[in-house]
C-alpha positions, 0 to 999 in steps of 0.5 A: 543540464537544465532542470525544471523547478515547480513552485508551490501553489494553492489549488484555490489560486487556480494558477497552472504549475509553470515550467521553470529552469534553473542553471544552479549548480545544486544537485536536483533529485526525485525529492524536487518533484514533491510540489507536483502533488499539489493538484487543483483546478489548474491540473490538466489530466491525461489518461493512459488506457483511455478507451478502456471500460474502467477509464471511460467510466472514470473519465465521465465521473471526473469530468462531471465533478470538474476535473480538467481532462485533456484527453488520453492515450491509446498506443498507435491510435489517433481519434476522439473518445468522449469528445476528447482527443486520443493521442497515439503516445504520451510523447505526442500528448505531452507536445499537444495537450501539455498535461500536468498529470497522467492517470494510468488505467492499464492492467498490472502487467502493463503498468510499469511500461506505461509509467516509464513512457510517462517518465520519458515524456516528463509528465510532472505527476503519474498516478498508477492505480492497478493492483498486482504490478510485479515487484521487479517491474516497480523496482525497475521504475524506481531505478528510473525515478531516482535518476530524474527530477521532473516526474513524481509517482503516486502508487501503484496499487492505490486509489490515487490523489484527489483535491476536494477544493480544486475538484481534481480527481486522479484515481477512483475515489468515491466522489459522494464522500468528499467535500471541500475543506481543510483536512489533508489525508494520507493513507495506505489503505483505500477503504480506510481512507474513504472511511476517514474522508466520510468522517471528516465530511460528516463533521463538516470539516471536509478535505483539502488534499487526499494522497494515497500511499498505496498498499504495495511494497514500494510506494512512489510517494510515502507518508513523509512526502505527503506530510512535507506537502501538507506542512506548506499547504495553506489550505490544510489546517489538520492532517490525518495519517492512516497506516498499517502493517508492513515496512517502516513508513509510519516510523519514518513519519513519526520521526518527521512529526517529532522534528516538525513539532519541535521546530514549529511554534504552532504545529498543525494537529495530526491524527492517526490510525494503524490497521493490523494491531491483531494481524498474525505474525508473518502473514500477508494481509490483503495488500501486497506490502502488508506483511512485516519482515523480521526486524520490522516494527509491528502495528503496535510499535508503529502506533506507539511511535506515532503517539509518542511523536504527538499524533492523536491516535484513534482505533476506528476511522469514524472518530477522526471527524469529531476529534479533529474538530476539537483539536482545530478548535483548541488550536484556534483558541490558543492562537487567539489567546496567546498569539503563538504563531511565530513568523520566524519559526524554522521551516523545512523545505521540500528538498530536505533529505529523508531520515533513513530507518535502520530496521532490517527487512530480512523477512525470515517469517513472512509468507507469500503465495509461493515460498519454496521448500528448502530442498527446492531452493538448494537445488536452484543454487546447485544449478548455479554451481553453488556448494550446498549442505542439505543437513540441518547444520547451524550456519555461522551467518545469515545472508539475504537479498530482499527489497529495501522499502526505504531505499526503494531498491534491492538490498543485501542483508547480512546477520552474524550468527545463526538466528536473526538479531537486528543488532547483528544485522547489516543492510546494504542497498544497491541499484537495481541496474547492477549487473554484477555484485561479485567484485563489488566493495559490498562483498568485502563489507559482507565478509567482514560483517560475517567474519569470513576470511579474505581468502574466502571472499571469492567464494562468498562473492560467487554466492552473492552473485548467484543470489542476485542472478536468481533474484532478477531472473526468477523475480524473487522478493526475498532469497534467504540462506545460511552460510557456513565456513569450514576450517579449510575456508570453504563457504557453503550454503544451508537453510535456504528459503526462497520467496517469489513474487506472485504478481509476476505470475498472476498478472503477467504469466511469467515464471511459470516453472517456479510457480508450478512448484507450488503445492496447494495440498499443503496450504489451508483449504479455505484460503486456496478456495477463496483465491479462486474467486479473487478473495483474500482469506486468512484463517486466524488461529484460536477460538475465534467465533466471529466471521468477518466479511469486509471489502478492502484490506485495511478496513478488514484489518481494522475490523478485526482490531475493533472487534478484538478490542471490545472482547470479540474473537475473530475467526478470519480476515477476509477481503472481498476486494475493491471490485466485489460482486454479488457472487463474490459476497455469496462465495465469501459467506460460503467460505466463512460458514465452512469454519465450524467455529463461526457463530456469527458474521459481521459484514463491514462494507464501505462502498466505493467502486463496490456499491452497497446495493450490490453487496446487499444483493449478495447477502440476500443470495447467500441467505437464499442459497446457502442455508445460513444458520448464524446471525449476521450483522451488516454495516453498509456505508458509502455508495448507495448505502441507503438503498443497500440498507433498505434491501437488507432490512426488508429481506426475509428468509425463504421459510421461517427458521425452525425453533432450534434456529431461533437465533437466526437473524439478519440485522442491518446497522447504519452505524457500527463503530468500536463502541457499538 
């Protein structure tokens, strides 16, 4: 079969990526699509969801900035929008406009089908920005991506990808922050990436290419993918990596960087940050993928691994610009003095296989919006005719079906013993397209690992098959149980704990029967209240006295980290979301102030989609309507930051505070960092 191979090009060259075909016998794979990430002036961009409100606004901004947009898709419709053609399908658009990339601007419940349509049309690059894309939808997408070598995915749940040099934006990044330059940036967090961009712009460095990994469990493009692109990009002289809790992508990146620095005479300087150093164990911190399962590294472990690999680590994104200037100056000085650049150094191509991390994703501690009680989980197994034991007996082994973030597929995790131990765990990824697991070799492998005799493997196969059916039918993200084997050889399930994807219900209305089992009365009241307004609020334990109000999960985690590093004690994590309004900010203040521990509030906003003047309006509304009686420090950066700062600075409380509330004050800070 003929397969297209795309050459590596610099955005400055302005040459369009051309289609070439190879008759080589070499096996092609998804890794061969890495060069499709090299967008620039040549890139022809298509929009799916073209006529929607958000897409329309984005197209106008991107066109004005210089992005080459060739039209958009509205299913079954032909016509014109914003002076550009509307195509009835991606296939028709591909035939007529020959796009190099597609920006998907449809809701989360439609994102997977839009990606699949773009894959079928062989669009080289697909960028999905939507949040709340169901995990099983993305599992299905990845099962397609892994069988082809023409389409590369960025996202979902990410700001997108942008070439500051080539003036090509595919996403919703705040354009005023960007400047053409030589720093390549890859990040999980949107708001932290904006802070990073702004820091490098203020330092006069600018950016070459900025790639978002996104905050979902399964990413179409990861850190190692981006690092491989930056390694071979002549426009990129320095690299910045921004990670956070969840998964092992940062550990994979550390291994790749260690190898890169060993085989390269003059490696490009790499800096990094990991958000979530102070994140509580087992909690989902805003992003769908921001949780660490049992056996996965925490943020501090990731920080140390990157540092040991030679990455210069910082604890606040404002440090990136000036620190990178120093690193680049040192590298230039060494080159001039010692002529260290080697023309014969070993290089690694785009097609080198990824290093796989063996860390388990059993997930016995994580919490999501819906985790069933043991009795409820066991009842679901009974409905599949699986024998269960409701007594709190000690299992001889643990069995789980979960999501493997490295293999981008489901996996079985087996642990010998009654408690999780990484050294006693075995992970077996398998294809999402599998219909039956019962008679597969993996059952024998699991049985051997759990010391289940051959005579009982049939029963074990029934359990594994039932878990797999429940996993797919009910859209679970993790199914865990303990298994016991009687002296007669009967295999029984105990200690079942099932977690289900909230996005399948929230964005698509699927699995209503499962989500009716949720008992909000047993949850933290403030967290339930925040959810009504689209706010992610996590009440932190201890004597926290500082309330935090932040937009963006990564920035919210880093804010808690920075305050804690310098002696503060935070009462909460709060992410208003990327589309926060004045009312959202007011609701956030109400929820924060309901915690009697809070003695002061720190507002940390980076305006991307959210404008700083809108945030300022919400702050003023809160003081006007909520009888605020605690001091508030406000940091506003990004879109309309000066207007927002002025609005807050000029605001006055409606009436002078009484003497006993003389601590009342509203402070605006133009620059608050970890040292301020």
